[in-house]
C-alpha positions, -999 to +999 in steps of 0.1 A: +833+151-519+847+184-521+835+216-508+836+249-526+826+282-506+827+312-526+827+344-504+819+377-521+823+409-508+814+441-530+812+475-516+801+506-537+803+541-531+782+570-550+784+607-548+763+631-571+784+658-560+760+669-530+754+639-510+775+605-509+764+573-499+780+537-494+769+500-494+783+472-485+770+433-496+786+400-489+768+366-495+783+327-496+775+304-525+776+271-518+779+240-541+760+214-543+788+193-527+791+217-496+756+221-490+756+182-487+787+182-462+769+205-442+737+184-435+761+159-429+774+177-402+740+190-387+735+149-387+766+144-367+756+175-344+721+157-339+710+142-310+705+109-326+718+075-322+756+069-336+740+039-355+713+060-373+739+089-374+766+068-393+737+049-417+726+088-432+764+099-431+772+070-452+741+075-477+753+114-482+792+111-483+800+075-494+786+074-524+807+096-548+796+075-576+763+085-578+745+115-586+741+143-553+702+139-558+703+102-557+718+100-527+699+130-512+667+111-522+681+078-503+686+103-474+654+113-474+639+076-474+668+064-447+652+100-426+619+085-434+625+050-421+648+053-391+644+091-378+608+097-383+589+068-363+615+081-331+618+118-335+592+134-363+606+169-359+639+159-364+632+139-395+612+167-411+641+193-403+668+166-420+640+157-451+635+198-455+670+205-458+674+179-484+646+187-501+663+225-510+695+210-515+672+186-540+651+216-556+684+236-558+707+216-580+678+204-603+672+229-633 
């Protein structure tokens, strides 16, 4: 899975002859694959056991033949079954992050 981040910086200057103003806007556009990689990095940085981390990362990163949404739903299923019983707050955060990615990727 390869990630693509696009950083956009736009700078505007306007003047009406009496006054001038400038503005700079920066934002980051992340692909679905990039968001999934960020989610996997969050799992890796969590306090979960190595065994649970590997199971969650595997469903996110090692199922390249499946659509991203399907992998994310499988991830949510594993989070509910393996993480929620021992760390409900972490499970809620992980499931919410996965759902945001699914929602952004689904037309």
